[in-house]
N, CA, C and O atoms as a Tinker XYZ file with bonds, in Angstrom:
   392  protein
     1  N    -23.162000   28.010000   17.204000    73     2
     2  CA   -23.896000   27.666000   18.405000    64     1     3
     3  C    -25.054000   28.634000   18.567000    63     2     4     5
     4  O    -24.896000   29.834000   18.344000    81     3
     5  N    -26.175000   28.142000   18.939000    73     3     6
     6  CA   -27.363000   28.954000   19.159000    64     5     7
     7  C    -27.199000   29.813000   20.401000    63     6     8     9
     8  O    -26.560000   29.404000   21.370000    81     7
     9  N    -27.782000   31.014000   20.368000    73     7    10
    10  CA   -27.745000   31.865000   21.549000    64     9    11
    11  C    -29.028000   31.751000   22.352000    63    10    12    13
    12  O    -29.212000   32.476000   23.330000    81    11
    13  N    -29.915000   30.855000   21.956000    73    11    14
    14  CA   -31.157000   30.644000   22.689000    64    13    15
    15  C    -30.973000   29.514000   23.692000    63    14    16    17
    16  O    -30.688000   28.380000   23.306000    81    15
    17  N    -31.137000   29.820000   24.993000    73    15    18
    18  CA   -31.004000   28.741000   25.977000    64    17    19
    19  C    -32.109000   27.710000   25.805000    63    18    20    21
    20  O    -33.164000   28.018000   25.248000    81    19
    21  N    -31.877000   26.485000   26.280000    73    19    22
    22  CA   -32.847000   25.412000   26.075000    64    21    23
    23  C    -34.189000   25.645000   26.764000    63    22    24    25
    24  O    -35.210000   25.172000   26.265000    81    23
    25  N    -34.226000   26.351000   27.884000    73    23    26
    26  CA   -35.466000   26.593000   28.621000    64    25    27
    27  C    -35.818000   28.071000   28.522000    63    26    28    29
    28  O    -34.994000   28.922000   28.859000    81    27
    29  N    -37.027000   28.394000   28.065000    73    27    30
    30  CA   -37.500000   29.771000   28.010000    64    29    31
    31  C    -38.385000   30.018000   29.217000    63    30    32    33
    32  O    -39.521000   29.545000   29.269000    81    31
    33  N    -37.863000   30.765000   30.193000    73    31    34
    34  CA   -38.641000   31.022000   31.399000    64    33    35
    35  C    -39.810000   31.956000   31.117000    63    34    36    37
    36  O    -40.854000   31.839000   31.759000    81    35
    37  N    -39.657000   32.880000   30.171000    73    35    38
    38  CA   -40.783000   33.769000   29.851000    64    37    39
    39  C    -41.934000   32.963000   29.240000    63    38    40    41
    40  O    -43.098000   33.252000   29.519000    81    39
    41  N    -41.630000   31.965000   28.417000    73    39    42
    42  CA   -42.685000   31.125000   27.844000    64    41    43
    43  C    -43.367000   30.303000   28.943000    63    42    44    45
    44  O    -44.586000   30.135000   28.932000    81    43
    45  N    -42.578000   29.799000   29.880000    73    43    46
    46  CA   -43.169000   29.016000   30.972000    64    45    47
    47  C    -44.012000   29.906000   31.877000    63    46    48    49
    48  O    -45.050000   29.471000   32.376000    81    47
    49  N    -43.579000   31.152000   32.096000    73    47    50
    50  CA   -44.345000   32.065000   32.956000    64    49    51
    51  C    -45.695000   32.390000   32.345000    63    50    52    53
    52  O    -46.664000   32.619000   33.069000    81    51
    53  N    -45.772000   32.414000   31.002000    73    51    54
    54  CA   -47.046000   32.702000   30.330000    64    53    55
    55  C    -48.076000   31.595000   30.563000    63    54    56    57
    56  O    -49.277000   31.836000   30.447000    81    55
    57  N    -47.625000   30.407000   30.883000    73    55    58
    58  CA   -48.546000   29.297000   31.122000    64    57    59
    59  C    -48.950000   29.207000   32.593000    63    58    60    61
    60  O    -49.781000   28.375000   32.955000    81    59
    61  N    -48.372000   30.052000   33.438000    73    59    62
    62  CA   -48.685000   30.022000   34.871000    64    61    63
    63  C    -50.073000   30.595000   35.118000    63    62    64    65
    64  O    -50.610000   31.326000   34.286000    81    63
    65  N    -50.639000   30.263000   36.248000    73    63    66
    66  CA   -51.963000   30.776000   36.619000    64    65    67
    67  C    -51.884000   32.282000   36.844000    63    66    68    69
    68  O    -50.844000   32.789000   37.263000    81    67
    69  N    -52.951000   32.987000   36.577000    73    67    70
    70  CA   -53.016000   34.437000   36.747000    64    69    71
    71  C    -53.030000   34.772000   38.235000    63    70    72    73
    72  O    -53.965000   34.408000   38.948000    81    71
    73  N    -51.980000   35.473000   38.708000    73    71    74
    74  CA   -51.892000   35.804000   40.135000    64    73    75
    75  C    -52.959000   36.824000   40.539000    63    74    76    77
    76  O    -53.368000   36.851000   41.699000    81    75
    77  N    -53.420000   37.668000   39.601000    73    75    78
    78  CA   -54.455000   38.660000   39.912000    64    77    79
    79  C    -55.778000   37.987000   40.283000    63    78    80    81
    80  O    -56.573000   38.546000   41.039000    81    79
    81  N    -56.007000   36.801000   39.755000    73    79    82
    82  CA   -57.251000   36.088000   40.075000    64    81    83
    83  C    -57.020000   34.999000   41.122000    63    82    84    85
    84  O    -57.824000   34.077000   41.260000    81    83
    85  N    -55.914000   35.117000   41.857000    73    83    86
    86  CA   -55.664000   34.182000   42.952000    64    85    87
    87  C    -54.809000   32.988000   42.589000    63    86    88    89
    88  O    -54.568000   32.123000   43.430000    81    87
    89  N    -54.341000   32.923000   41.336000    73    87    90
    90  CA   -53.511000   31.792000   40.928000    64    89    91
    91  C    -52.073000   31.936000   41.424000    63    90    92    93
    92  O    -51.651000   33.021000   41.825000    81    91
    93  N    -51.345000   30.856000   41.393000    73    91    94
    94  CA   -49.957000   30.872000   41.840000    64    93    95
    95  C    -49.032000   31.124000   40.644000    63    94    96    97
    96  O    -49.289000   30.620000   39.551000    81    95
    97  N    -47.963000   31.897000   40.842000    73    95    98
    98  CA   -47.016000   32.126000   39.747000    64    97    99
    99  C    -46.219000   30.855000   39.446000    63    98   100   101
   100  O    -46.207000   29.911000   40.235000    81    99
   101  N    -45.567000   30.854000   38.310000    73    99   102
   102  CA   -44.741000   29.707000   37.910000    64   101   103
   103  C    -43.526000   29.601000   38.821000    63   102   104   105
   104  O    -42.862000   30.606000   39.074000    81   103
   105  N    -43.229000   28.437000   39.307000    73   103   106
   106  CA   -42.028000   28.201000   40.104000    64   105   107
   107  C    -40.913000   27.739000   39.184000    63   106   108   109
   108  O    -41.115000   26.881000   38.326000    81   107
   109  N    -39.739000   28.315000   39.371000    73   107   110
   110  CA   -38.601000   27.919000   38.557000    64   109   111
   111  C    -38.102000   26.555000   39.001000    63   110   112   113
   112  O    -37.981000   26.284000   40.196000    81   111
   113  N    -37.821000   25.723000   38.052000    73   111   114
   114  CA   -37.305000   24.387000   38.327000    64   113   115
   115  C    -35.779000   24.444000   38.428000    63   114   116   117
   116  O    -35.111000   25.037000   37.581000    81   115
   117  N    -35.247000   23.825000   39.469000    73   115   118
   118  CA   -33.798000   23.755000   39.619000    64   117   119
   119  C    -33.152000   23.047000   38.437000    63   118   120   121
   120  O    -32.064000   23.430000   38.005000    81   119
   121  N    -33.807000   22.021000   37.910000    73   119   122
   122  CA   -33.289000   21.291000   36.750000    64   121   123
   123  C    -33.232000   22.201000   35.526000    63   122   124   125
   124  O    -32.258000   22.179000   34.773000    81   123
   125  N    -34.300000   23.016000   35.329000    73   123   126
   126  CA   -34.309000   23.948000   34.198000    64   125   127
   127  C    -33.197000   24.981000   34.348000    63   126   128   129
   128  O    -32.505000   25.298000   33.380000    81   127
   129  N    -33.024000   25.505000   35.558000    73   127   130
   130  CA   -31.951000   26.473000   35.793000    64   129   131
   131  C    -30.585000   25.848000   35.513000    63   130   132   133
   132  O    -29.746000   26.449000   34.842000    81   131
   133  N    -30.371000   24.641000   36.031000    73   131   134
   134  CA   -29.102000   23.953000   35.799000    64   133   135
   135  C    -28.847000   23.757000   34.308000    63   134   136   137
   136  O    -27.734000   23.977000   33.831000    81   135
   137  N    -29.881000   23.343000   33.574000    73   135   138
   138  CA   -29.730000   23.107000   32.138000    64   137   139
   139  C    -29.319000   24.396000   31.425000    63   138   140   141
   140  O    -28.438000   24.370000   30.565000    81   139
   141  N    -29.945000   25.520000   31.772000    73   139   142
   142  CA   -29.588000   26.788000   31.141000    64   141   143
   143  C    -28.185000   27.238000   31.529000    63   142   144   145
   144  O    -27.453000   27.755000   30.686000    81   143
   145  N    -27.794000   27.052000   32.792000    73   143   146
   146  CA   -26.463000   27.461000   33.205000    64   145   147
   147  C    -25.388000   26.611000   32.544000    63   146   148   149
   148  O    -24.340000   27.133000   32.163000    81   147
   149  N    -25.626000   25.318000   32.403000    73   147   150
   150  CA   -24.664000   24.466000   31.701000    64   149   151
   151  C    -24.543000   24.906000   30.247000    63   150   152   153
   152  O    -23.442000   24.946000   29.697000    81   151
   153  N    -25.677000   25.237000   29.622000    73   151   154
   154  CA   -25.674000   25.712000   28.239000    64   153   155
   155  C    -24.865000   26.992000   28.113000    63   154   156   157
   156  O    -24.134000   27.170000   27.139000    81   155
   157  N    -24.990000   27.893000   29.096000    73   155   158
   158  CA   -24.326000   29.202000   29.032000    64   157   159
   159  C    -22.865000   29.155000   29.459000    63   158   160   161
   160  O    -22.139000   30.130000   29.262000    81   159
   161  N    -22.423000   28.057000   30.031000    73   159   162
   162  CA   -21.045000   27.946000   30.486000    64   161   163
   163  C    -20.161000   27.510000   29.324000    63   162   164   165
   164  O    -20.261000   26.387000   28.830000    81   163
   165  N    -19.298000   28.420000   28.902000    73   163   166
   166  CA   -18.396000   28.116000   27.780000    64   165   167
   167  C    -17.252000   27.221000   28.260000    63   166   168   169
   168  O    -16.817000   27.309000   29.409000    81   167
   169  N    -16.786000   26.380000   27.381000    73   167   170
   170  CA   -15.656000   25.509000   27.675000    64   169   171
   171  C    -14.404000   26.108000   27.029000    63   170   172   173
   172  O    -14.384000   26.347000   25.822000    81   171
   173  N    -13.367000   26.349000   27.825000    73   171   174
   174  CA   -12.136000   26.951000   27.326000    64   173   175
   175  C    -10.964000   26.023000   27.570000    63   174   176   177
   176  O    -10.876000   25.376000   28.613000    81   175
   177  N    -10.066000   25.965000   26.601000    73   175   178
   178  CA    -8.835000   25.193000   26.741000    64   177   179
   179  C     -7.882000   26.018000   27.601000    63   178   180   181
   180  O     -7.476000   27.111000   27.206000    81   179
   181  N     -7.523000   25.498000   28.779000    73   179   182
   182  CA    -6.688000   26.274000   29.693000    64   181   183
   183  C     -5.294000   26.552000   29.130000    63   182   184   185
   184  O     -4.580000   27.398000   29.667000    81   183
   185  N     -4.891000   25.862000   28.064000    73   183   186
   186  CA    -3.602000   26.149000   27.443000    64   185   187
   187  C     -3.686000   27.329000   26.485000    63   186   188   189
   188  O     -2.659000   27.922000   26.151000    81   187
   189  N     -4.885000   27.681000   26.037000    73   187   190
   190  CA    -5.048000   28.766000   25.077000    64   189   191
   191  C     -5.648000   30.023000   25.684000    63   190   192   193
   192  O     -5.603000   31.089000   25.068000    81   191
   193  N     -6.212000   29.914000   26.891000    73   191   194
   194  CA    -6.861000   31.054000   27.526000    64   193   195
   195  C     -6.431000   31.164000   28.977000    63   194   196   197
   196  O     -6.145000   30.161000   29.631000    81   195
   197  N     -6.388000   32.386000   29.468000    73   195   198
   198  CA    -6.120000   32.631000   30.879000    64   197   199
   199  C     -7.469000   32.972000   31.512000    63   198   200   201
   200  O     -8.142000   33.915000   31.097000    81   199
   201  N     -7.851000   32.196000   32.515000    73   199   202
   202  CA    -9.150000   32.375000   33.155000    64   201   203
   203  C     -8.919000   32.772000   34.611000    63   202   204   205
   204  O     -8.231000   32.079000   35.360000    81   203
   205  N     -9.514000   33.912000   34.997000    73   203   206
   206  CA    -9.334000   34.433000   36.348000    64   205   207
   207  C    -10.699000   34.707000   36.966000    63   206   208   209
   208  O    -11.575000   35.288000   36.326000    81   207
   209  N    -10.871000   34.283000   38.218000    73   207   210
   210  CA   -12.122000   34.555000   38.926000    64   209   211
   211  C    -12.155000   36.028000   39.319000    63   210   212   213
   212  O    -11.169000   36.561000   39.828000    81   211
   213  N    -13.293000   36.686000   39.082000    73   211   214
   214  CA   -13.480000   38.080000   39.452000    64   213   215
   215  C    -14.822000   38.225000   40.159000    63   214   216   217
   216  O    -15.578000   37.261000   40.282000    81   215
   217  N    -15.107000   39.427000   40.618000    73   215   218
   218  CA   -16.376000   39.694000   41.278000    64   217   219
   219  C    -17.325000   40.308000   40.261000    63   218   220   221
   220  O    -16.990000   41.311000   39.631000    81   219
   221  N    -18.513000   39.716000   40.090000    73   219   222
   222  CA   -19.495000   40.199000   39.132000    64   221   223
   223  C    -20.602000   40.987000   39.809000    63   222   224   225
   224  O    -20.501000   41.327000   40.988000    81   223
   225  N    -21.652000   41.275000   39.064000    73   223   226
   226  CA   -22.795000   42.019000   39.586000    64   225   227
   227  C    -23.375000   41.331000   40.811000    63   226   228   229
   228  O    -23.453000   40.104000   40.867000    81   227
   229  N    -23.776000   42.121000   41.780000    73   227   230
   230  CA   -24.404000   41.579000   42.982000    64   229   231
   231  C    -23.445000   40.810000   43.872000    63   230   232   233
   232  O    -23.879000   40.092000   44.773000    81   231
   233  N    -22.137000   40.950000   43.631000    73   231   234
   234  CA   -21.153000   40.242000   44.438000    64   233   235
   235  C    -20.994000   38.778000   44.073000    63   234   236   237
   236  O    -20.398000   38.012000   44.829000    81   235
   237  N    -21.521000   38.380000   42.921000    73   235   238
   238  CA   -21.409000   36.985000   42.488000    64   237   239
   239  C    -20.104000   36.767000   41.746000    63   238   240   241
   240  O    -19.583000   37.682000   41.108000    81   239
   241  N    -19.578000   35.555000   41.829000    73   239   242
   242  CA   -18.337000   35.226000   41.139000    64   241   243
   243  C    -18.546000   35.257000   39.632000    63   242   244   245
   244  O    -19.550000   34.762000   39.119000    81   243
   245  N    -17.591000   35.841000   38.940000    73   243   246
   246  CA   -17.603000   35.893000   37.478000    64   245   247
   247  C    -16.235000   35.423000   36.998000    63   246   248   249
   248  O    -15.331000   35.189000   37.800000    81   247
   249  N    -16.094000   35.286000   35.678000    73   247   250
   250  CA   -14.801000   34.875000   35.123000    64   249   251
   251  C    -14.316000   35.915000   34.130000    63   250   252   253
   252  O    -15.094000   36.428000   33.326000    81   251
   253  N    -13.036000   36.220000   34.190000    73   251   254
   254  CA   -12.386000   37.071000   33.196000    64   253   255
   255  C    -11.546000   36.142000   32.333000    63   254   256   257
   256  O    -10.708000   35.395000   32.839000    81   255
   257  N    -11.777000   36.194000   31.029000    73   255   258
   258  CA   -11.110000   35.259000   30.122000    64   257   259
   259  C    -10.294000   36.048000   29.111000    63   258   260   261
   260  O    -10.816000   36.934000   28.434000    81   259
   261  N     -9.016000   35.723000   29.011000    73   259   262
   262  CA    -8.125000   36.384000   28.066000    64   261   263
   263  C     -7.427000   35.319000   27.232000    63   262   264   265
   264  O     -7.048000   34.260000   27.733000    81   263
   265  N     -7.265000   35.624000   25.948000    73   263   266
   266  CA    -6.526000   34.711000   25.081000    64   265   267
   267  C     -5.041000   34.839000   25.429000    63   266   268   269
   268  O     -4.544000   35.946000   25.631000    81   267
   269  N     -4.346000   33.725000   25.498000    73   267   270
   270  CA    -2.940000   33.761000   25.903000    64   269   271
   271  C     -2.010000   34.057000   24.741000    63   270   272   273
   272  O     -0.873000   34.481000   24.946000    81   271
   273  N     -2.488000   33.833000   23.511000    73   271   274
   274  CA    -1.629000   34.091000   22.366000    64   273   275
   275  C     -1.500000   35.600000   22.205000    63   274   276   277
   276  O     -2.518000   36.285000   22.108000    81   275
   277  N     -0.294000   36.140000   22.174000    73   275   278
   278  CA    -0.141000   37.595000   22.091000    64   277   279
   279  C     -0.597000   38.156000   20.746000    63   278   280   281
   280  O     -0.132000   37.727000   19.691000    81   279
   281  N     -1.513000   39.121000   20.800000    73   279   282
   282  CA    -1.983000   39.806000   19.591000    64   281   283
   283  C     -1.197000   41.102000   19.481000    63   282   284   285
   284  O     -1.206000   41.907000   20.412000    81   283
   285  N     -0.513000   41.321000   18.357000    73   283   286
   286  CA     0.280000   42.543000   18.226000    64   285   287
   287  C     -0.599000   43.789000   18.255000    63   286   288   289
   288  O     -1.771000   43.745000   17.883000    81   287
   289  N     -0.016000   44.899000   18.700000    73   287   290
   290  CA    -0.740000   46.166000   18.748000    64   289   291
   291  C     -1.100000   46.595000   17.328000    63   290   292   293
   292  O     -0.245000   46.592000   16.443000    81   291
   293  N     -2.360000   46.964000   17.107000    73   291   294
   294  CA    -2.770000   47.353000   15.762000    64   293   295
   295  C     -2.109000   48.663000   15.325000    63   294   296   297
   296  O     -1.854000   49.535000   16.156000    81   295
   297  N     -1.832000   48.804000   14.034000    73   295   298
   298  CA    -1.276000   50.053000   13.525000    64   297   299
   299  C     -2.276000   51.201000   13.729000    63   298   300   301
   300  O     -3.488000   50.986000   13.749000    81   299
   301  N     -1.750000   52.410000   13.878000    73   299   302
   302  CA    -2.620000   53.559000   14.126000    64   301   303
   303  C     -3.070000   54.237000   12.845000    63   302   304   305
   304  O     -3.989000   55.055000   12.880000    81   303
   305  N     -2.451000   53.922000   11.716000    73   303   306
   306  CA    -2.855000   54.522000   10.441000    64   305   307
   307  C     -2.962000   53.435000    9.374000    63   306   308   309
   308  O     -2.341000   52.377000    9.486000    81   307
   309  N     -3.754000   53.709000    8.341000    73   307   310
   310  CA    -3.886000   52.772000    7.230000    64   309   311
   311  C     -4.905000   51.686000    7.519000    63   310   312   313
   312  O     -5.525000   51.653000    8.582000    81   311
   313  N     -5.065000   50.784000    6.532000    73   311   314
   314  CA    -6.005000   49.679000    6.628000    64   313   315
   315  C     -5.204000   48.383000    6.689000    63   314   316   317
   316  O     -4.346000   48.131000    5.843000    81   315
   317  N     -5.490000   47.576000    7.685000    73   315   318
   318  CA    -4.734000   46.343000    7.912000    64   317   319
   319  C     -5.674000   45.203000    8.266000    63   318   320   321
   320  O     -6.792000   45.432000    8.728000    81   319
   321  N     -5.224000   43.983000    8.050000    73   319   322
   322  CA    -5.918000   42.788000    8.523000    64   321   323
   323  C     -4.941000   42.012000    9.399000    63   322   324   325
   324  O     -3.728000   42.064000    9.197000    81   323
   325  N     -5.486000   41.299000   10.368000    73   323   326
   326  CA    -4.647000   40.476000   11.231000    64   325   327
   327  C     -4.502000   39.113000   10.572000    63   326   328   329
   328  O     -5.495000   38.453000   10.263000    81   327
   329  N     -3.271000   38.702000   10.361000    73   327   330
   330  CA    -3.034000   37.423000    9.698000    64   329   331
   331  C     -1.748000   36.781000   10.161000    63   330   332   333
   332  O     -1.028000   37.327000   10.998000    81   331
   333  N     -1.472000   35.629000    9.614000    73   331   334
   334  CA    -0.266000   34.897000    9.962000    64   333   335
   335  C      0.646000   34.821000    8.747000    63   334   336   337
   336  O      0.222000   34.425000    7.661000    81   335
   337  N      1.890000   35.202000    8.941000    73   335   338
   338  CA     2.901000   35.108000    7.893000    64   337   339
   339  C      4.024000   34.237000    8.435000    63   338   340   341
   340  O      4.660000   34.579000    9.432000    81   339
   341  N      4.265000   33.112000    7.776000    73   339   342
   342  CA     5.291000   32.163000    8.212000    64   341   343
   343  C      5.138000   31.784000    9.691000    63   342   344   345
   344  O      6.123000   31.645000   10.416000    81   343
   345  N      3.870000   31.620000   10.120000    73   343   346
   346  CA     3.600000   31.184000   11.483000    64   345   347
   347  C      3.645000   32.279000   12.531000    63   346   348   349
   348  O      3.557000   31.994000   13.725000    81   347
   349  N      3.781000   33.539000   12.101000    73   347   350
   350  CA     3.835000   34.655000   13.046000    64   349   351
   351  C      2.605000   35.537000   12.841000    63   350   352   353
   352  O      2.331000   35.976000   11.724000    81   351
   353  N      1.869000   35.794000   13.916000    73   351   354
   354  CA     0.692000   36.636000   13.850000    64   353   355
   355  C      1.123000   38.088000   13.694000    63   354   356   357
   356  O      1.929000   38.591000   14.477000    81   355
   357  N      0.578000   38.765000   12.671000    73   355   358
   358  CA     0.959000   40.152000   12.436000    64   357   359
   359  C     -0.104000   40.895000   11.647000    63   358   360   361
   360  O     -0.958000   40.287000   11.002000    81   359
   361  N     -0.040000   42.228000   11.706000    73   359   362
   362  CA    -0.945000   43.078000   10.945000    64   361   363
   363  C     -0.386000   43.234000    9.540000    63   362   364   365
   364  O      0.791000   43.553000    9.372000    81   363
   365  N     -1.229000   43.009000    8.517000    73   363   366
   366  CA    -0.808000   43.066000    7.130000    64   365   367
   367  C     -1.526000   44.229000    6.468000    63   366   368   369
   368  O     -2.755000   44.307000    6.486000    81   367
   369  N     -0.751000   45.130000    5.885000    73   367   370
   370  CA    -1.329000   46.298000    5.223000    64   369   371
   371  C     -2.153000   45.860000    4.015000    63   370   372   373
   372  O     -1.769000   44.945000    3.287000    81   371
   373  N     -3.304000   46.532000    3.810000    73   371   374
   374  CA    -4.170000   46.237000    2.669000    64   373   375
   375  C     -4.576000   47.534000    1.999000    63   374   376   377
   376  O     -4.346000   48.621000    2.529000    81   375
   377  N     -5.179000   47.409000    0.835000    73   375   378
   378  CA    -5.710000   48.595000    0.158000    64   377   379
   379  C     -7.040000   48.973000    0.798000    63   378   380   381
   380  O     -7.795000   48.107000    1.240000    81   379
   381  N     -7.316000   50.262000    0.844000    73   379   382
   382  CA    -8.593000   50.703000    1.383000    64   381   383
   383  C     -9.671000   50.501000    0.355000    63   382   384   385
   384  O     -9.440000   50.728000   -0.833000    81   383
   385  N    -10.842000   50.082000    0.777000    73   383   386
   386  CA   -11.973000   49.881000   -0.117000    64   385   387
   387  C    -12.883000   51.103000   -0.052000    63   386   388   389
   388  O    -13.071000   51.675000    1.021000    81   387
   389  N    -13.451000   51.510000   -1.191000    73   387   390
   390  CA   -14.341000   52.687000   -1.181000    64   389   391
   391  C    -15.640000   52.372000   -0.475000    63   390   392
   392  O    -16.511000   53.235000   -0.368000    81   391
């Protein structure tokens, strides 16, 4: 998925009239804002993730998202990869690479 939202407000602002010479600045379109917010809103399967409303910057509502599948605690020594063995998620020891 692209990380570039569909509407570039900085590009639109560059086409606005120069305010220093008496021109009006670019007005943000509600439709453009909605399109960008829909693009930025991730879709999560409520059976696989725990989603909790929290307080974000400026007192705005934010979401805290946690995966519900338990990830085992990583080993404190050695080199490991997270994998599945016989359907069980676990850390698997590997050789260290130079």
